[in-house]
C-alpha positions as CSV (number, residue, x, y, z in Angstrom):
1,Q,0.0,0.5,0.1
2,V,1.1,3.4,-0.4
3,Q,-0.1,6.8,0.2
4,L,0.8,9.9,-1.3
5,V,0.4,13.7,-0.9
6,E,0.9,16.4,-3.1
7,S,1.5,19.9,-2.1
8,G,2.9,23.3,-3.8
9,G,-0.1,24.2,-6.1
10,G,-1.5,27.9,-6.0
11,L,-2.1,30.7,-7.6
12,V,0.7,32.0,-9.8
13,Q,0.5,34.1,-13.0
14,A,1.0,33.4,-16.5
15,G,5.0,32.7,-17.4
16,D,5.0,32.3,-13.5
17,S,6.9,28.6,-11.8
18,L,5.6,26.2,-9.5
19,R,7.2,23.3,-7.5
20,L,5.1,20.2,-7.1
21,S,6.5,17.6,-4.6
22,C,4.9,14.2,-3.5
23,A,5.7,12.9,-0.6
24,A,4.8,8.5,-0.6
25,S,4.7,6.6,2.4
26,G,4.5,2.8,2.1
27,R,7.5,0.9,1.0
28,D,9.3,0.7,-1.7
29,F,8.6,3.9,-3.1
30,S,12.0,3.1,-5.7
31,S,10.0,0.3,-7.1
32,Y,6.9,2.4,-8.3
33,T,6.9,4.4,-11.2
34,M,5.5,7.8,-10.2
35,G,3.5,10.1,-12.3
36,W,1.9,13.3,-12.7
37,F,-1.8,13.8,-13.9
38,R,-4.3,16.8,-14.0
39,Q,-7.9,17.7,-14.7
40,A,-9.1,20.9,-15.4
41,P,-12.5,21.6,-15.1
42,G,-15.1,20.1,-17.6
43,K,-12.5,18.0,-18.7
44,E,-11.2,14.9,-18.3
45,R,-7.7,13.8,-16.6
46,E,-5.0,14.1,-18.7
47,F,-1.4,12.1,-18.4
48,V,1.4,15.6,-17.7
49,A,4.3,13.1,-17.1
50,H,5.8,10.5,-15.9
51,I,9.1,8.8,-14.2
52,G,10.2,5.5,-14.3
53,H,11.3,3.3,-11.3
54,S,15.2,2.6,-10.6
55,Y,14.7,-0.8,-12.0
56,W,13.4,0.4,-15.6
57,G,15.4,2.6,-17.3
58,G,17.1,3.7,-14.3
59,G,14.7,6.6,-14.4
60,R,13.4,7.1,-17.7
61,T,11.0,10.1,-17.9
62,T,8.1,10.7,-20.8
63,Y,6.2,14.0,-20.9
64,A,2.9,15.0,-22.6
65,D,3.4,17.1,-25.2
66,S,1.8,20.3,-24.4
67,V,4.2,20.6,-20.9
68,K,7.6,19.7,-22.7
69,G,10.4,21.7,-22.5
70,R,8.4,23.4,-19.7
71,F,7.7,21.1,-17.0
72,T,10.3,18.5,-15.5
73,I,9.6,15.4,-13.2
74,S,12.3,14.4,-10.9
75,R,12.5,12.1,-8.1
76,D,14.8,12.1,-4.8
77,N,14.2,8.1,-4.2
78,A,16.0,9.2,-0.8
79,K,13.1,11.1,0.6
80,N,10.7,8.7,-1.2
81,T,8.7,12.1,-2.8
82,A,8.6,13.0,-6.8
83,Y,8.5,16.5,-7.9
84,L,7.0,18.7,-11.2
85,Q,8.6,21.3,-11.4
86,M,6.5,23.7,-13.7
87,N,8.4,26.8,-15.4
88,D,6.5,29.4,-18.4
89,L,3.0,28.4,-16.4
90,K,0.5,29.2,-18.9
91,Y,-3.7,29.7,-18.3
92,G,-4.0,26.5,-20.0
93,D,-2.1,24.4,-16.9
94,T,-4.7,25.7,-14.6
95,A,-6.5,22.5,-13.1
96,V,-6.1,20.0,-10.6
97,Y,-2.9,18.4,-10.5
98,Y,-2.6,14.6,-9.2
99,C,0.4,12.7,-8.3
100,A,0.2,8.6,-9.0
101,A,2.1,5.1,-8.1
102,S,2.4,2.4,-10.4
103,L,4.0,-1.0,-10.8
104,R,3.8,-0.2,-14.8
105,M,5.1,2.1,-16.8
106,G,2.1,4.0,-18.9
107,V,0.4,6.7,-20.0
108,N,-3.4,6.2,-18.9
109,G,-4.7,6.4,-15.9
110,R,-5.9,3.1,-15.0
111,D,-1.8,2.1,-15.1
112,Y,-1.9,3.4,-11.6
113,D,-3.1,1.9,-8.9
114,Y,-2.5,4.6,-6.4
115,W,-3.6,8.5,-6.0
116,G,-3.0,11.3,-3.9
117,Q,-5.5,14.0,-3.4
118,G,-4.6,16.6,-5.9
119,T,-3.3,20.3,-5.4
120,Q,-4.9,22.6,-7.1
121,V,-2.9,25.4,-10.0
122,T,-4.1,28.2,-10.6
123,V,-2.6,30.6,-13.4
124,S,-3.9,33.8,-14.2
125,S,-3.8,35.3,-17.8
């Protein structure tokens, strides 16, 4: 069992940066792929980025096209924490951001077994 708690969301202006954190409790954090998803009002949840576990590609990362070059996902296995550094934020990045953990490596929400409660990111134009 893994419990995830996100933090770091807030209200920012377009062009600003934020760093989201996802603190995990439970065993074997390094065994999980860690992903970030987001859901804007009236829209479906969408994949943002993920980072592989230590045994699969040594922390290989994948990004949605909409955030590539602006967002960076990382993890610190010693701290059981995953991060999402978001730069040059745009109005369209406004959403609730969710952290998720999986023993697989996918871009679909159903690939993930554990979810955090979400943190709100609001970007004003």
